[in-house]
Each structure stands twice: as structure tokens, then as C-alpha cells.
C-alpha positions in Angstrom: 5.5 20.4 -29.3 9.2 19.8 -29.7 10.1 16.8 -31.8 13.6 15.4 -31.1 15.5 12.7 -33.0 18.7 12.7 -31.0 19.6 12.7 -27.3 19.7 16.0 -25.6 22.7 16.2 -23.3 23.3 18.3 -20.2 26.9 17.8 -19.1 29.1 19.3 -16.4 26.7 22.1 -15.3 25.5 23.5 -11.9 22.2 25.1 -11.1 20.5 24.8 -14.5 16.7 25.1 -14.8 14.7 23.6 -17.6 11.0 24.6 -17.2 8.1 24.3 -19.6 4.9 26.4 -19.4 2.6 23.5 -18.6 3.1 19.7 -19.1 -0.2 19.6 -21.1 1.1 22.2 -23.6 4.9 21.7 -23.6 5.6 18.3 -25.0 9.0 16.8 -26.0 8.3 13.8 -28.3 10.8 11.2 -29.5 11.2 10.7 -33.2 14.7 9.0 -33.1 15.9 5.5 -33.2 14.4 2.6 -31.2 15.5 2.5 -27.6 17.0 6.0 -27.6 17.4 8.3 -24.6 15.7 11.6 -24.7 17.7 13.6 -22.1 21.0 12.5 -20.8 21.9 14.3 -17.6 25.7 13.8 -17.0 27.3 15.6 -14.1 24.7 18.4 -13.6 24.0 19.1 -10.0 21.6 21.4 -8.2 19.4 21.5 -11.3 15.6 21.8 -11.6 13.5 20.2 -14.3 9.7 20.9 -14.4 6.5 21.3 -16.3 7.2 19.2 -19.4 5.7 16.0 -21.0 8.3 13.5 -22.2 6.5 11.4 -24.8 8.6 8.4 -25.9 6.2 7.5 -28.7 6.6 3.8 -27.8 10.1 4.1 -29.3 12.3 5.7 -26.7 13.9 3.7 -23.9 14.4 6.5 -21.3 13.1 10.0 -21.0 15.7 11.2 -18.4 18.9 9.3 -17.8 21.0 10.5 -14.9 24.6 9.2 -15.1 28.1 10.3 -14.5 30.7 9.8 -17.2 34.1 10.0 -15.4 35.9 10.5 -18.8 33.9 13.6 -19.8 32.5 15.1 -16.7 34.3 17.8 -14.8 33.8 16.0 -11.5 30.2 17.2 -10.9 27.7 14.7 -9.7 24.0 14.7 -10.4 23.2 15.7 -6.8 20.5 17.8 -5.1 18.4 18.2 -8.2 14.6 18.3 -8.4 12.1 17.0 -11.0 8.6 18.2 -10.6 5.3 18.5 -12.4 6.4 16.3 -15.3 4.5 13.7 -17.4 6.3 10.7 -18.7 4.5 8.5 -21.3 5.1 5.5 -23.6 8.7 4.7 -22.5 10.5 1.8 -21.0 11.7 4.1 -18.2 10.6 7.5 -17.2 13.6 8.4 -15.1 16.6 6.1 -14.8 19.9 6.4 -13.0 23.1 5.0 -14.5 24.7 1.9 -13.2 28.4 1.1 -13.0 29.3 0.1 -16.5 32.5 -1.0 -18.2 32.5 2.1 -20.4 33.3 4.4 -17.4 29.8 5.6 -16.6 28.8 5.5 -13.0 25.9 6.5 -10.8 26.5 9.4 -8.6 23.0 10.6 -8.5 22.1 11.3 -4.9 19.7 13.4 -2.8 17.3 14.1 -5.7 13.6 14.9 -5.4 10.8 13.8 -7.8 7.5 15.5 -6.9 4.0 15.6 -8.5 5.1 13.7 -11.6 2.9 11.3 -13.6 4.2 8.2 -15.3 2.0 6.5 -17.9 2.7 3.3 -19.8 6.4 2.7 -18.7 6.9 -0.8 -19.8 9.8 -1.5 -17.3 9.5 1.1 -14.6 8.5 4.7 -14.0 11.8 5.3 -12.0 14.8 2.9 -11.8 17.6 3.6 -9.4 20.5 1.5 -10.7 23.8 2.1 -8.9 25.0 1.5 -5.3 26.0 5.2 -5.1 22.5 6.5 -6.3 21.2 7.3 -2.8 18.3 9.0 -1.2 15.9 9.7 -4.1 12.7 11.1 -2.7 9.5 10.6 -4.6 6.6 12.6 -3.4 2.9 12.8 -4.6 3.5 11.0 -7.9 1.2 8.8 -10.0 2.2 5.6 -11.8 -0.4 4.2 -14.2 0.0 1.1 -16.4 3.7 0.9 -15.5 5.3 -2.6 -15.0 6.9 -1.2 -11.8 6.5 2.2 -10.2 9.9 2.7 -8.5 12.6 0.1 -8.3 16.3 -0.4 -7.7 16.3 -3.8 -9.2 15.0 -3.3 -12.8 18.5 -3.3 -14.3 21.4 -5.8 -14.0 23.5 -4.7 -11.0 20.7 -2.4 -9.6 21.2 -0.9 -6.1 20.9 2.4 -4.4 17.9 3.5 -2.4 14.8 5.6 -2.6 11.8 6.8 -0.5 8.3 7.0 -1.8 5.6 9.1 -0.1 2.0 9.8 -0.9 2.1 8.3 -4.3 -0.1 6.0 -6.2 
């Protein structure tokens, strides 16, 4: 178990892989402030994330936030990344993409794949796509249990973008 109290940040990187041994034995648990973000992915493309449990402990807002901060990112977008074999539990959002905000953060999170993930007790949505430029998110063989919404592009103000869901419950 890994206990974190501050947001982990992955910024301006290409082809990074973050992989745990097994989501049942490799657990990242939030012990930070209310409504915190566990992992901020900011301008990291062609990356792979797999085999972890993200436990928000009913305190974290978001497990994985994909966004693009035009002031700090070296022009990389969160594109062509994959998320697989993860468990998200006790959060507002399991995965969320950034929307267009006045603070210079945008969504440029396109052509991403989510496969074989499980979302439990997400009070707002398992996955929320929030920006008009967050396009072609593919969700395959995933499970959403006791979540207000499974996948949406309308859970946040100004939501947009698109997604495709296949063989999921």
C-alpha cells in the first residue's frame, strides 16, 4: 500500500509506463485534503497505466485527472495513452479529463483507451470527459458499480468531447 497526501504529477513526458504488480495488492490510497486529485497527468502522451488500485478513501475528488496546462506543458498532449486493469474506489471521479478553464488548463486528451477497469462507489462518474477537444476515448470491458454515472461528457460544467463504450457493465 502506498499512502499519498499530495497530488502526484506527471508532466511533459512521452512513453511513460506506470504498472503495479496486481490491483489487489498494489494500492494507492489518498490521505490528503478533501477533494484532492491523486494523479494529475499533464501533457503526457503515449503512456501506459495499469494494475493499480486508486482508493480515494471517500476524501479524494479524482483518481486520474488528464489535463493540459498551456503555461507549463511543453506542447505535449495526453494522447494515445492506455489505462488497463485498474480499480477505482470511493471517489467522486475515477478518471476525469480537464475542461477549458480560465486558469489556462485545457483538454487535449484524445484517442485514449480504458480497458478491463473497475469503478466502485464513484459519487459523480466513473469516467467524465469534459472538453470539446477530448475526443475518441474508448472504454472496453469495464465494470461500473454503485457509481452515479458510468461514463459521461456532461458531469461537469461545459462538458463535451466524445467516448465509445463496448462490452461494459
